[in-house]
C-alpha positions, -999 to 999 in steps of 0.1 A, spaced: -66 -145 -248 -47 -112 -241 -57 -98 -208 -77 -129 -200 -88 -139 -165 -99 -174 -155 -135 -184 -152 -132 -175 -115 -130 -139 -127 -113 -111 -108 -131 -86 -130 -121 -54 -112 -84 -64 -112 -87 -71 -150 -101 -36 -157 -73 -20 -136 -47 -40 -155 -61 -31 -189 -62 6 -181 -27 6 -167 -14 -11 -199 -33 14 -221 -16 43 -202 18 26 -207 11 26 -245 15 -11 -246 1 -21 -280 -30 -42 -278 -19 -64 -307 13 -76 -291 1 -74 -254 11 -105 -235 -16 -126 -219 -20 -120 -182 -42 -141 -158 -56 -128 -126 -74 -153 -104 -85 -149 -68 -65 -173 -48 -33 -182 -68 -11 -203 -46 -33 -198 -15 -51 -231 -12 -85 -216 -1 -118 -213 -19 -116 -175 -24 -139 -160 -50 -144 -124 -41 -126 -93 -27 -142 -97 8 -130 -132 11 -95 -123 2 -94 -94 27 -106 -118 54 -82 -147 47 -51 -127 40 -51 -103 69 -63 -70 54 -94 -69 76 -73 -76 106 -47 -48 99 -73 -22 88 -94 -30 118 -67 -28 144 -76 8 153 -112 -3 159 -102 -34 179 -120 -58 155 -115 -69 119 -131 -45 95 -135 -48 57 -123 -21 34 -153 -9 15 -133 -7 -18 -118 -34 -40 -83 -26 -27 -67 -60 -31 -82 -63 -66 -67 -29 -76 -33 -39 -64 -36 -72 -83 -44 -53 -115 -13 -31 -111 8 -63 -105 -7 -79 -136 2 -48 -157 37 -48 -142 41 -84 -152 29 -78 -187 53 -49 -192 81 -71 -177 73 -98 -203 76 -72 -231 109 -60 -217 122 -95 -214 112 -104 -249 131 -74 -263 161 -86 -242 161 -121 -256 142 -140 -230 114 -162 -243 85 -153 -221 49 -157 -231 27 -144 -203 22 -138 -166 -1 -149 -138 -9 -133 -105 -38 -133 -80 -58 -111 -57 -46 -131 -27 -9 -126 -37 -16 -89 -40 -32 -88 -6 -3 -106 10 21 -80 -6 1 -52 10 5 -66 45 42 -76 40 55 -51 66 30 -60 92 36 -97 85 74 -92 89 69 -74 122 45 -100 135 68 -129 127 102 -114 135 124 -136 155 133 -111 183 107 -123 208 73 -111 220 47 -96 197 41 -58 197 13 -45 219 -15 -34 195 -40 -15 217 -69 -1 196 -71 36 190 -78 59 161 -65 92 149 -95 111 137 -103 147 148 -135 167 149 -136 203 161 -162 220 182 -178 234 150 -181 199 134 -151 200 110 -135 166 104 -98 171 97 -64 153 97 -30 166 104 6 155 100 40 163 114 73 143 114 88 166 140 83 160 177 90 197 186 62 208 162 39 182 177 45 197 211 40 233 200 7 224 183 -8 208 213 5 234 237 -13 260 216 -45 240 220 -40 238 258 -35 200 261 -17 187 292 21 184 288 22 148 301 -5 137 275 13 156 247 45 136 255 27 103 258 9 108 225 40 113 203 51 77 201 18 61 191 12 90 166 47 85 151 43 47 149 7 47 137 15 36 101 39 9 113 13 -6 138 -20 4 121 -33 17 154 -30 49 174 -40 48 210 -37 85 220 -45 100 253 -81 111 256 -71 146 266 -58 153 230 -91 144 215 -108 166 241 -85 195 233 -95 194 196 -132 189 204 -132 221 225 -115 242 197 -130 256 165 -114 247 132 -101 282 128 -83 279 161 -69 245 151 -57 259 118 -41 289 134 -23 266 159 -11 244 130 2 274 111 21 287 141 35 252 149 44 245 113 23 213 108 0 203 79 -38 203 83 -63 191 57 -101 188 59 -115 154 51 -131 151 17 -165 135 21 -170 128 -16 -157 92 -21 -152 96 -59 -116 105 -69 -108 138 -85 -110 136 -123 -81 136 -147 -54 122 -124 -31 98 -142 -13 71 -121 20 84 -135 33 107 -162 63 102 -184 83 128 -202 111 117 -227 146 131 -225 162 144 -258 193 123 -255 195 87 -268 210 60 -246 245 48 -256 246 14 -272 248 -15 -248 256 -51 -251 224 -72 -246 230 -94 -215 219 -129 -211 189 -128 -188 168 -152 -168 145 -126 -152 130 -97 -171 153 -70 -155 185 -91 -151 215 -69 -157 197 -36 -152 208 -13 -124 187 9 -102 200 36 -78 174 46 -52 175 73 -25 143 66 -7 128 62 28 97 49 45 74 28 23 65 42 -11 100 46 -26 116 14 -11 86 -7 -23 91 6 -58 127 -5 -57 117 -38 -41 94 -46 -70 121 -38 -95 145 -61 -76 120 -89 -76 119 -86 -114 157 -90 -115 172 -55 -113 203 -48 -91 192 -22 -67 217 1 -49 203 21 -19 219 55 -11 216 60 26 231 87 49 263 80 68 256 55 95 227 40 75 190 46 73 177 52 109 147 29 101 171 0 102 171 1 140 133 3 146 120 -28 165 109 -54 161 142 -67 148 148 -95 124 184 -104 131 203 -71 131 178 -52 110 143 -39 116 118 -64 103 97 -38 86 127 -23 69 138 -57 58 104 -64 43 110 -37 17 148 -35 14 162 -71 17 189 -80 -9 195 -44 -19 231 -32 -18 239 0 1 262 30 -4 264 54 25 267 89 11 263 124 25 242 141 -2 248 175 14 284 176 3 300 180 -31 319 148 -27 287 129 -19 270 143 -50 299 133 -71 295 97 -57 259 97 -68 268 108 -103 294 80 -104 267 55 -94 242 69 -119 268 67 -147 265 29 -146 227 28 -138 195 25 -158 172 40 -133 174 66 -105 145 66 -81 138 89 -52 109 101 -30 124 132 -16 103 162 -5 94 187 -32 123 209 -42 150 188 -25 163 173 -58 169 208 -72 184 219 -39 209 190 -40 216 195 -77 204 159 -83 174 167 -104 166 149 -137 185 175 -158 216 171 -136 217 133 -137 207 127 -173 238 146 -185 258 120 -166 238 91 -180 221 96 -213 191 73 -215 185 74 -178 150 67 -164 146 93 -136 116 85 -113 102 107 -86 76 92 -62 60 121 -44 31 127 -20 10 151 -40 28 156 -73 20 191 -86 -17 189 -77 -15 213 -47 11 237 -60 48 243 -50 42 242 -12 18 213 -5 10 198 29 33 170 41 28 142 16 19 112 38 -5 83 33 -29 96 59 -33 131 46 -36 118 10 -64 94 20 -83 123 36 -79 148 8 -84 124 -21 -118 110 -10 -103 76 -4 -110 78 34 -147 84 26 -148 55 1 -132 31 26 -161 31 51 -199 27 48 -221 58 48 -231 55 84 -195 59 96 -172 89 97 -149 91 66 -118 83 86 -86 73 68 -72 38 74 -40 35 95 -29 7 71 -5 21 45 -29 19 16 -16 47 -7 20 41 3 19 6 -9 -1 13 -41 21 44 -46 52 23 -47 36 -1 -71 25 27 -94 60 42 -94 75 9 -104 49 5 -131 59 39 -145 95 29 -145 88 -3 -164 68 16 -190 98 40 -194 123 12 -197 101 -4 -224 100 29 -243 138 32 -240 142 -2 -255 121 7 -285 132 43 -290 166 47 -273 154 76 -252 152 77 -214 128 99 -196 113 112 -164 85 94 -145 64 112 -119 39 95 -97 24 103 -63 4 89 -34 -25 111 -47 -23 96 -82 -21 61 -67 -52 67 -46 -71 74 -79 -63 39 -92 -87 24 -67 -121 20 -82 -148 39 -63 -186 44 -64 -201 78 -68 -217 75 -34 -206 59 -2 -218 23 3 -245 13 27 -239 -18 48 -262 -41 68 -249 -59 100 -241 -89 78 -215 -69 59 -194 -68 90 -176 -100 100 -197 -121 124 -183 -127 158 -181 -164 168 -170 -180 200 -134 -181 189 -131 -156 160 -149 -141 131 -166 -152 99 -169 -130 68 -200 -139 49 -200 -143 12 -223 -122 -11 -251 -148 -11 -253 -149 26 -251 -112 30 -280 -108 6 -301 -135 23 -302 -128 61 -332 -151 66 -312 -181 53 -283 -173 77 -308 -169 105 -323 -203 100 -290 -220 107 -290 -207 142 -322 -222 153 -359 -213 156 -370 -178 164 -340 -160 150 -351 -153 115 -373 -124 126 -346 -107 146 -312 -101 130 -297 -90 163 -306 -124 178 -290 -141 149 -257 -122 154 -257 -130 191 -263 -167 185 -232 -169 163 -212 -160 193 -222 -192 211 -204 -216 188 -168 -216 173 -161 -208 137 -155 -245 130 -191 -252 139 -207 -225 117 -185 -229 86 -198 -264 75 -234 -254 83 -231 -224 60 -215 -245 33 -242 -272 35 -268 -244 31 -251 -233 -1 -237 -202 15 -200 -192 15 -181 -177 44 -144 -172 51 -128 -174 85 -111 -141 92 -74 -139 100 -71 -121 134 -34 -128 139 -8 -125 111 13 -151 129 -13 -177 120 -8 -173 82 26 -191 79 13 -219 102 -16 -226 79 -10 -252 52 -31 -232 28 -4 -205 27 26 -228 23 32 -219 -14 25 -182 -10 48 -174 20 85 -180 28 106 -174 59 140 -160 65 144 -140 97 108 -131 93 80 -143 70 76 -127 36 53 -131 6 69 -150 -23 72 -132 -57 37 -123 -68 42 -132 -105 45 -165 -123 59 -160 -158 52 -185 -185 
């Protein structure tokens, strides 16, 4: 059945995939079958979002800032799986049109989850020695008048100016920059207490004035978890020129023979190119003279940053100075032989460089020109810095991630960066399919904000009981399944007499025995529970992940699609 999922149904992922294909104008009559199950090649009994988050490291990475594994209160891995399934279905349609006999595609929520932690997995398993220190610490800010806000700057001088204006001690300002700068890479941000105290003593008006003078972006946290209405994951506008006729190449993968030129940095743009490369495209990165500075950020995998390698391995590189006329001519030369140009530059930079869609499509009729931005055009021509953290705060995702009794603090895991890259790649695939059928290229615009809206949300923030949090055992944590979370008295009976009347006693008794003691007892009682990954280095050591992960100079997830 088209769009089918197995009996072990990942229903949220299926709905996300169906909507994504509808937006891509993929005809329902000829839509390839796509299957989304929970575990895929991961040999574990996973049957819900919470179990996948526990087993595949999402709880661990999201919870680093708090110092304990913490569930995401949204179906994030399922949403990513739905986007992957839609990508796979579009890739099948492209492959068929290019002469490759493909029928359908399979993916899983577990494979989606592993893809979302790929950078963290690479850093944890890099072959350069000792693991990174990951001291807990968050990056949330509340003013003296009770305003919860987030801020962003990529410039250390602006960082210093902001904190000096708030009266923070100079030594603490300096010590805070590195953890702040690296918070998305490490998913934790242990800042000096004096910085939090400086904000707590200032009004929001004072903070906003200091931010304006220092030149940094400040947004208040949206407490409504529901996403703004009317935001599409991506938009597509056709160009008026038809592509020149091309010889149809022999293909083994859906995008074999297609060329992508990308000028991207950090996560969102490189991940979009990574997805297209996994599907067979040849991807050429345009980097500044001397290479992307991110290549040298530890931990290292051989001669390259492990995190950088996780998103950019097997891409070719052209070092070009885009600020010169000669450099821009080189880009035009590359684009003249390309099918896709992809960038995630700041607003206005493409026009400033004279490398906007109108500039490049004259060089390459039929080009697919993709811009992966932070905010799109939602906040006008001069939006705040478009980073993952600010988008989570402004979009309501931060509120949706956490239960109602917690502050709506964004996750330090790169949630919208990852999904933003996937959504950008999805838009490119839809545009490539349209070009095959019509001969016209086009422009694809997506953003972190539009990606955040892909994640299904409730109208109100969820309410959790203590059993919704992973249970601490003598040697780790257990994430209870839905039946156990709903029946605390049955869980309590497993711990011995007297506990059923006191949930706090139940939780304490779980700490007296190891995970291996409690798991079979829960199973015998007909209750499911999943051991929580608390160290990403454990994943490649576990036989259950043997078919889902591979190793080069670091561990990486295998391709998340199986085409049939």
